[in-house]
N, C-alpha and C positions, 0 to 999 in steps of 0.2 A: 638586134641587128637596131633595134629603137634605139640602145642607150648610146651606141658608138655615133651614129645620125648626131644625136643630140651631143654629143664628147664634140663631133666635126663644127655643129652651128655654134656650141659657145667657143671653141677656138675660131673660127672666122668672126665671130662676134669682136673677139679680143682684141685679134688684129686688127678689125676695123677701128678699133676706139685706140690704137696706138699713136695716130695723130692727132689725137685731139688734147686740147690743154688740161677740159674741163674735165674730173674725174667723175665717171658715170653713177658712181653712190654717193654725188654732192645731193643732197635735195636742196633746192632751189626755194624753198620755203624755209631753209634753215638760215637765216640770215643775224646781221647783230640786231637789228629791230626784234625779228621774231626770238632770237636764242642768246644772244651775247649779252644786248646791254642787260634784258632782266637777271640774269645769271651773274652778271658781274655785279649789281644792284643788289639784289638780293645776298651773296656770298662772298663779296671778293672786297668791295669799296669801305667798308667798312674799315680794313686796315690800310687797304691798298689805294688811298685818294691822296691826293695835292692836299688835299682840304683837311687830312688827319693829321695834328701833329705828332712829332714825334714820340713823345710820352705816353699818346693813344694806339698806336698801332700797333700792339701787342707782337712786337719783334720782327714785324713788318718791315722791311731795309728803307731807311730813308732814298726816296727815288724808285723805287718800284713802284709804278702806281699804274692803274688800269684805268684813267679816266677817258681814254681816248680809245677808237679802235686800233689806232697807230702804233701807242702802246703796246696795247693786245697782241698785236702780230710780231712785234719785236721782242717776244717773250714766248710766242707759239710753243718750240721745243721743252720749252722748262715748265710751260701750264700744262702742254701734254702730261708731261712726265707727272707733276704733282696731281694730276687729274687719276692716270694711271695708277698710281702709289696710293691714292686717296689721302695722302697728307694734307691737301686745303678743302677746305679748311681744315684746320686741325681740329676742332671741337662741333661734332654734331657734322652736319651737311648735308648736302639735297640726297633726296630718293633719288633711284638706280634709274630712273628712265629721265631724268632731267640731268644727271650725268651722263647719260648714253647722249642727250642731246646735244650739248654741251662738248662733249668729246668728237662728234661728229663735225658741230662749228669746226672747233680748233684744228682739225684735220681737214678741212675742206679749208682751209686757208685764211678762217675767221673773215668770210666772204659779207 
């Protein structure tokens, strides 16, 4: 009986959240300042910045820059994909915990 009651409570909580625009799994402490900006500085901007000359971008397409949060938001689907596939950065990369926070930030719309 207890598990049935728990299932009902969870279902009601899920229904109550349906009208909300904010994903309840999004942590308000996972922001551009706390996650996005440091991750980008450590793992992306060495190749994906307007300040990096074409010959030093390590095959990063010219114009695919992540200097601003708006540039990141414009590439959310692509960034989620390469994060899940662990194809970026191409060599080495962040620890699993850092990658998980980055993915959480992306999946919450890069707030």
